[in-house]
C-alpha positions as CSV (number, residue, x, y, z in Angstrom):
1,M,0.0,0.0,0.0
2,K,1.2,3.5,-0.8
3,T,2.1,5.3,2.4
4,P,-0.6,7.9,3.0
5,F,-0.3,11.7,3.3
6,I,-3.3,13.1,5.2
7,V,-4.0,16.8,5.4
8,I,-6.4,18.8,7.6
9,E,-7.6,22.1,6.1
10,G,-10.0,24.9,7.2
11,L,-10.4,28.5,8.4
12,E,-9.2,29.8,11.7
13,G,-11.1,28.3,14.6
14,A,-12.3,25.3,12.6
15,G,-10.7,22.8,15.0
16,K,-7.7,21.5,13.0
17,S,-5.6,20.7,16.1
18,T,-8.5,18.6,17.6
19,V,-9.0,16.6,14.4
20,I,-5.3,16.0,14.1
21,G,-5.4,14.6,17.6
22,V,-8.3,12.2,16.5
23,I,-6.3,11.0,13.6
24,T,-3.0,10.5,15.5
25,Q,-4.9,8.5,18.2
26,W,-6.5,6.4,15.4
27,L,-3.0,5.7,14.0
28,E,-1.5,4.8,17.4
29,Q,-4.3,2.4,18.1
30,R,-3.3,0.6,14.9
31,D,0.5,0.7,15.7
32,I,1.1,2.8,12.5
33,R,4.2,5.0,12.5
34,Y,3.5,8.6,11.7
35,I,4.7,12.2,11.9
36,T,2.8,15.5,12.0
37,V,3.8,18.6,10.2
38,R,2.4,22.1,9.8
39,E,2.4,24.7,7.1
40,P,4.0,27.1,6.8
41,G,6.8,25.5,8.9
42,G,8.2,22.1,9.7
43,T,11.9,22.8,8.9
44,P,14.3,25.5,10.3
45,L,14.0,27.5,7.0
46,A,10.2,27.0,6.7
47,E,9.7,28.0,10.4
48,A,11.7,31.2,9.8
49,L,9.5,31.9,6.7
50,R,6.4,31.3,8.9
51,S,7.5,33.9,11.3
52,L,8.2,36.4,8.5
53,I,4.8,36.0,6.8
54,K,2.7,36.1,10.0
55,Q,4.3,39.1,11.7
56,D,3.4,42.7,11.2
57,W,5.4,45.0,9.0
58,E,5.6,48.7,8.5
59,E,5.0,48.1,4.8
60,T,2.0,46.3,3.2
61,V,2.8,42.7,2.3
62,S,1.7,42.2,-1.3
63,P,-0.4,39.1,-2.1
64,E,2.3,38.0,-4.6
65,A,5.0,38.2,-2.0
66,E,2.8,36.3,0.6
67,L,2.2,33.6,-2.0
68,M,5.8,33.1,-2.9
69,V,6.8,32.8,0.8
70,M,4.1,30.2,1.3
71,Y,5.3,28.1,-1.6
72,A,9.0,28.5,-0.6
73,A,8.2,27.1,2.8
74,R,6.0,24.3,1.3
75,A,8.8,23.2,-1.1
76,Q,11.2,23.0,1.8
77,L,8.9,20.9,3.9
78,V,7.9,18.5,1.2
79,N,11.4,17.9,0.1
80,E,13.1,17.8,3.5
81,V,10.5,16.1,5.6
82,I,7.3,14.8,3.9
83,L,8.7,12.8,1.0
84,P,11.6,11.2,3.0
85,A,9.1,10.1,5.7
86,L,6.7,8.6,3.1
87,A,9.6,6.8,1.5
88,K,10.3,5.1,4.8
89,G,6.7,4.0,5.2
90,V,5.9,6.6,7.8
91,W,2.4,8.2,7.5
92,V,2.3,12.0,7.4
93,V,-0.5,14.1,8.9
94,G,-0.3,17.7,7.8
95,D,-1.9,20.8,9.3
96,R,-2.5,22.6,6.0
97,H,-1.0,22.1,2.5
98,D,-1.4,23.4,-1.0
99,L,-5.2,23.7,-0.7
100,S,-4.6,26.6,1.8
101,S,-2.8,28.6,-0.9
102,Q,-5.5,27.9,-3.4
103,A,-8.2,29.1,-0.9
104,Y,-6.4,31.9,1.0
105,Q,-4.3,33.4,-1.7
106,G,-6.6,32.3,-4.6
107,G,-9.9,33.0,-2.9
108,G,-9.2,35.4,-0.1
109,R,-6.5,37.5,-2.0
110,Q,-8.2,36.9,-5.4
111,L,-4.9,36.0,-7.1
112,N,-5.1,34.5,-10.6
113,Q,-6.0,30.8,-10.5
114,T,-3.8,30.0,-13.5
115,I,-0.8,31.5,-11.8
116,L,-1.5,29.5,-8.6
117,A,-1.8,26.3,-10.6
118,Q,1.5,26.9,-12.4
119,L,3.3,27.7,-9.2
120,S,1.8,24.6,-7.5
121,A,2.9,22.4,-10.5
122,I,6.5,23.8,-10.4
123,T,6.8,23.4,-6.6
124,L,5.0,20.1,-6.0
125,K,5.4,18.3,-9.4
126,G,2.1,16.6,-9.1
127,F,2.5,15.5,-5.4
128,K,-0.7,15.8,-3.5
129,P,-2.4,14.4,-0.4
130,D,-4.1,11.0,-0.4
131,L,-6.9,12.4,1.8
132,T,-7.8,16.0,2.7
133,L,-10.3,16.7,5.4
134,Y,-11.7,20.2,5.0
135,L,-13.3,21.4,8.2
136,D,-16.1,23.8,7.1
137,I,-17.2,26.5,9.5
138,D,-18.9,29.9,9.2
139,P,-16.0,32.5,9.2
140,S,-17.6,34.6,11.9
141,V,-17.9,31.5,14.2
142,G,-14.3,30.4,13.4
143,L,-12.9,33.9,14.0
144,A,-14.7,34.2,17.3
145,R,-13.2,30.9,18.4
146,A,-9.7,32.0,17.2
147,S,-10.0,35.3,19.1
148,A,-10.9,33.5,22.3
149,R,-7.6,31.6,22.1
150,G,-5.5,34.8,22.2
151,E,-3.9,37.4,20.0
152,L,-4.5,37.1,16.2
153,D,-1.6,37.3,13.7
154,R,-1.5,39.4,10.6
155,I,-3.5,37.1,8.4
156,E,-6.1,36.2,11.1
157,R,-6.9,39.9,11.5
158,E,-8.1,40.2,7.9
159,E,-11.7,41.5,7.3
160,L,-14.6,39.1,7.4
161,A,-15.1,39.3,3.6
162,F,-11.6,37.9,3.1
163,F,-12.5,34.7,5.0
164,E,-15.9,34.5,3.3
165,R,-14.1,34.5,-0.1
166,T,-11.6,31.9,1.3
167,R,-14.4,29.6,2.5
168,A,-16.2,29.9,-0.8
169,R,-13.0,28.8,-2.7
170,Y,-12.5,25.9,-0.2
171,L,-16.0,24.7,-0.9
172,E,-15.6,25.0,-4.7
173,L,-12.3,23.1,-4.6
174,A,-13.7,20.4,-2.3
175,A,-16.7,19.9,-4.6
176,A,-14.4,19.3,-7.6
177,D,-12.0,16.8,-6.0
178,Q,-13.0,13.4,-4.6
179,S,-9.9,13.2,-2.4
180,I,-11.2,16.3,-0.4
181,K,-13.9,15.4,2.2
182,T,-15.9,18.1,3.9
183,V,-16.4,17.8,7.7
184,Q,-19.1,20.0,9.3
185,A,-16.9,21.7,11.9
186,E,-19.7,23.6,13.7
187,R,-21.2,20.3,15.0
188,S,-20.4,19.0,18.5
189,P,-16.8,17.6,19.1
190,A,-18.3,14.1,19.4
191,E,-20.1,14.4,16.0
192,V,-16.9,15.8,14.3
193,K,-14.8,13.0,15.8
194,A,-17.3,10.4,14.6
195,Q,-17.4,11.8,11.0
196,V,-13.6,11.9,10.9
197,L,-13.3,8.3,12.1
198,T,-15.9,7.2,9.5
199,L,-13.9,8.8,6.7
200,L,-10.7,7.3,7.9
201,E,-12.2,3.8,8.1
202,E,-13.8,4.1,4.7
203,Q,-10.4,5.1,3.2
204,W,-8.3,2.6,5.1
205,P,-10.4,-0.3,6.5
206,L,-8.8,-2.8,8.7
């Protein structure tokens, strides 16, 4: 069996960390080796780029500059961590991947979809997750959850319309790709967990 790469996607406050915990517990119960990664980040260079893109600057960060930094961090993580782990038979569970750029920069920032597709092709060379769980949540609900956790970063402080465009693009992409499964993240934690476990069992039955 091909070693799987599982990705969790969603807006701020959707509950990605909780779902990752559900997945890793499921893997541990089956004695499956795994690692978890996050984007942007996951290597010394990628973590440095994460800090750069999330902090405030006295200048306006252009959408194109933001996009390039995201893909630079992604290329480093894929080549240095994800692909080597998969080659060793170690499952990889990712907190965000390429779908985030398609939704946030393509939808939220309204960058040209053709340019995003070309950059993705150059960077990833066709590599994609085996399963993506998109945690769908109303942006106002997600932002309220995120605000309750503490101070928001530069991107998290964007206007509501930005996140509404991002969500719309997420839903559009999920509808067009069978490897992307939508989870209703506003449901109770127990219901979200049950839906996630059902999707995992359907994909990789014992």
